[in-house]
C-alpha positions in Angstrom: -75.2 18.0 8.6 -78.1 16.6 6.5 -80.5 18.7 4.5 -83.1 18.7 7.2 -80.5 19.8 9.8 -79.4 22.7 7.5 -82.9 23.8 6.9 -83.8 23.7 10.6 -80.6 25.7 11.4 -81.4 28.3 8.8 -85.0 28.6 10.1 -83.6 29.1 13.7 -81.2 31.8 12.6 -84.0 33.6 10.8 -86.0 33.9 14.0 -85.2 36.6 16.4 -87.7 35.2 18.8 -88.4 31.6 19.5 -90.4 30.1 16.6 -91.6 26.7 15.5 -90.0 24.6 12.7 -91.9 25.2 9.5 -92.1 22.0 7.4 -91.6 22.3 3.6 -94.8 23.1 1.9 -94.1 21.0 -1.3 -92.1 17.8 -1.1 -91.3 15.4 -3.9 -89.8 11.9 -3.9 -87.9 10.1 -6.6 -87.3 6.9 -4.7 -89.9 4.1 -4.2 -89.2 3.7 -0.5 -89.3 7.4 0.3 -92.4 7.6 -1.8 -94.2 5.4 0.7 -92.8 7.1 3.8 -94.0 10.4 2.4 -97.5 9.0 1.6 -97.7 7.6 5.1 -96.6 10.7 7.0 -97.2 13.9 5.0 -100.3 15.9 4.5 -101.7 15.3 1.0 -101.1 18.9 0.0 -97.5 18.6 0.9 -96.8 15.9 -1.7 -95.7 17.5 -4.9 -94.9 14.4 -6.8 -93.8 10.7 -6.5 -91.3 8.5 -8.2 -91.8 6.3 -11.3 -92.7 3.1 -9.4 -95.0 4.6 -6.8 -98.1 3.3 -8.6 -96.8 -0.2 -9.4 -98.8 -2.6 -7.2 -96.1 -5.3 -7.6 -93.5 -3.1 -5.9 -95.3 -0.4 -3.9 -97.5 -1.2 -0.9 -99.3 2.2 -1.2 -99.7 2.0 -5.0 -103.4 2.9 -5.0 -102.9 5.9 -2.8 -100.0 7.1 -5.0 -102.4 7.5 -8.0 -103.6 10.7 -6.4 -100.3 12.5 -7.0 -98.2 13.5 -10.0 -95.9 10.8 -11.3 -92.3 11.8 -11.8 -89.8 10.1 -14.1 -87.0 9.9 -11.4 -84.8 12.1 -13.7 -83.7 15.6 -12.9 -85.6 17.5 -15.6 -89.2 17.2 -14.4 -88.1 17.6 -10.8 -86.3 20.9 -11.7 -89.5 22.0 -13.5 -91.6 21.1 -10.5 -89.3 23.1 -8.2 -90.3 21.6 -4.8 -89.1 22.9 -1.5 -87.4 19.6 -0.8 -86.8 16.3 -2.7 -86.4 12.9 -1.0 -84.0 10.5 -2.8 -82.2 7.2 -2.3 -78.5 7.4 -1.4 -77.7 5.0 -4.2 -79.7 6.5 -7.0 -78.0 8.2 -9.9 -75.4 10.5 -8.6 -75.6 12.6 -11.8 -79.3 13.2 -11.1 -78.7 14.3 -7.6 -75.8 16.6 -8.7 -77.9 18.2 -11.4 -80.7 18.9 -8.9 -78.3 20.5 -6.4 -76.8 22.6 -9.2 -80.3 24.0 -9.9 -80.9 24.7 -6.2 -83.2 21.8 -5.5 -82.7 20.8 -1.8 -82.3 17.0 -1.4 -82.7 14.7 1.6 -80.9 11.4 1.0 -81.9 8.1 2.5 -79.8 5.0 2.8 -81.1 1.5 2.3 -82.5 0.3 5.7 -81.0 -3.0 6.8 -82.9 -3.6 10.0 -86.2 -2.8 11.6 -84.4 -0.2 13.7 -83.1 1.4 10.6 -86.6 1.7 9.3 -87.9 3.2 12.5 -85.0 5.8 12.3 -86.1 6.8 8.8 -89.7 7.0 9.8 -88.8 9.4 12.6 -86.7 11.5 10.2 -89.5 11.8 7.6 -91.9 12.6 10.4 -89.7 15.5 11.5 -89.2 16.7 7.9 -93.0 16.8 7.1 -93.8 18.3 10.5 -95.7 15.3 11.9 -93.6 13.5 14.4 -96.7 12.2 16.1 -97.6 10.2 12.9 -94.1 8.8 12.9 -94.5 7.7 16.5 -97.8 6.1 15.8 -96.3 4.2 12.8 -93.3 3.0 14.8 -95.6 1.9 17.6 -97.5 -0.3 15.1 -94.2 -1.7 13.9 -93.1 -2.5 17.4 -96.5 -4.1 18.1 -96.2 -6.3 15.0 -92.6 -7.2 16.0 -93.8 -8.2 19.5 -96.6 -10.4 18.0 -94.0 -12.0 15.7 -91.6 -12.8 18.5 -94.4 -14.2 20.6 -95.2 -16.7 17.8 -91.6 -17.2 16.6 -90.6 -20.5 15.1 -88.6 -22.9 17.3 -85.1 -23.6 16.3 -83.1 -22.3 13.4 -85.4 -22.9 10.4 -83.4 -21.8 7.3 -85.2 -19.9 4.6 -83.9 -18.8 1.2 -85.8 -15.9 -0.4 -85.7 -16.4 -4.2 -87.2 -14.1 -6.8 -87.1 -13.9 -10.6 -83.9 -14.8 -12.4 -82.7 -16.5 -9.3 -82.1 -13.3 -7.3 -81.5 -14.1 -3.6 -82.0 -11.5 -0.9 -78.7 -11.0 1.0 -78.0 -11.8 4.7 -77.3 -8.2 5.5 -80.6 -6.7 4.6 -84.0 -5.8 5.9 -85.6 -9.1 4.9 -83.0 -10.9 7.2 -84.1 -8.7 10.0 -87.7 -9.6 9.4 -86.9 -13.3 9.2 -84.9 -13.2 12.4 -87.8 -11.5 14.2 -90.1 -14.5 13.5 -87.4 -17.0 14.4 -86.0 -17.8 11.0 -82.5 -17.7 9.5 -81.6 -16.4 6.0 -79.8 -19.1 4.0 -78.1 -16.5 2.0 -75.5 -16.5 4.7 -74.7 -20.1 3.8 -73.9 -18.8 0.3 -71.8 -15.8 1.5 -74.3 -13.4 0.0 -74.4 -10.4 2.3 -75.8 -7.9 -0.2 -77.7 -10.4 -2.3 -77.0 -11.9 -5.8 -78.0 -14.2 -8.6 -77.7 -17.9 -8.1 -78.5 -20.9 -10.3 -81.3 -23.4 -9.7 -78.7 -26.0 -8.9 -77.3 -23.8 -6.1 -80.7 -23.2 -4.6 -81.3 -27.0 -4.4 -77.8 -27.8 -3.2 -78.1 -25.2 -0.4 -81.1 -27.2 0.9 -83.0 -24.5 2.8 -85.8 -25.8 4.9 -88.2 -23.4 3.2 -88.1 -21.0 0.3 -89.7 -17.5 0.3 -91.3 -16.4 -2.9 -93.5 -13.5 -4.0 -96.3 -15.5 -5.7 -98.1 -18.7 -4.9 -98.7 -19.6 -8.5 -96.3 -17.6 -10.7 -96.8 -17.7 -14.5 -93.8 -18.2 -16.8 -94.2 -14.8 -18.4 -90.4 -14.8 -19.2 -87.2 -16.7 -18.6 -86.8 -14.9 -15.3 -89.9 -16.3 -13.8 -89.6 -19.7 -15.5 -86.9 -20.7 -13.0 -89.4 -20.6 -10.2 -91.6 -23.1 -12.0 -88.9 -25.7 -12.7 -90.0 -29.3 -11.8 -87.0 -29.8 -9.6 -87.9 -26.8 -7.5 -91.6 -28.0 -7.4 -90.6 -31.4 -6.2 -88.3 -30.1 -3.4 -90.5 -27.2 -2.4 -94.2 -27.9 -2.8 -96.7 -25.3 -1.4 -96.2 -26.5 2.2 -92.5 -25.7 2.0 -93.0 -22.2 0.5 -93.6 -18.9 2.3 -95.5 -16.5 0.0 -94.9 -12.8 0.7 -95.6 -10.2 -2.0 -92.5 -8.2 -2.9 -94.4 -5.0 -2.1 -94.1 -6.0 1.6 -90.4 -6.6 1.7 -88.7 -4.3 -0.8 -89.0 -1.2 1.4 -89.3 -0.3 5.1 -92.2 1.7 6.5 -96.0 1.4 6.6 -95.9 -2.1 5.1 -93.8 -3.6 7.9 -96.6 -4.5 10.3 -98.4 -6.5 7.5 -95.1 -8.1 6.4 -94.4 -9.3 10.0 -97.9 -10.6 10.5 -97.9 -12.5 7.2 -94.5 -14.0 8.0 -95.8 -15.2 11.4 -98.9 -16.7 9.8 -96.9 -18.4 7.1 -94.6 -19.9 9.7 -97.5 -21.2 11.7 -98.9 -22.9 8.6 -95.5 -24.4 7.6 -95.0 -25.7 11.2 -98.2 -27.7 11.2 
């Protein structure tokens, strides 16, 4: 049974007469994706603190909104001092941090990495129940469904192959949320051609040899701030993939699932429409 289930069971046992579930009054998050689910669904006064990347506009869709709340380090110490009623964490974060929090009596709700739109909707419903606002979760999931319907209505014809490439040659895997988004708009993730289910680093030569129809990048005009970004500016990549063969979607729209998904699907649909002309 997960943390929410245990809390609900304890609340039910404490009631001798029927009583409503009482949501935790102070909830913290130490994961960038649960940060955004909490921001989208909780009351402001319920949010006790957010993770270290919540305010980073390159990574967080709700970065501006996150500035209204305490910034946590993501380590156990400041969360123990904060002593929230519940902490939201990623399943694959530091195990030592989660163990230390549990040793100090901090209740934790863990969230896996969503690999599909349906996974995201399940997490939205879960957080909606945790914060006591299932109606907000239903509204968000309705907006995700509406965006997915719009995307399917304008989906690309055929199996256009797209390779999502970011700094240092990181390629998003075929068994991930981005693949689910691409499939919704009628695209195929070329990472499957490389056998990359969970993602991985590839060379410039591999990107070109794979010959995707389009590449997906986070910026239209990246600057060579370091070696990691320099690869995306290589002349060979420019020649093969000029602006007309690039889909530009900010990473803040694809790194997590939640309130950013409608915008991500709409932008993907628009980008495919332009690339098809």
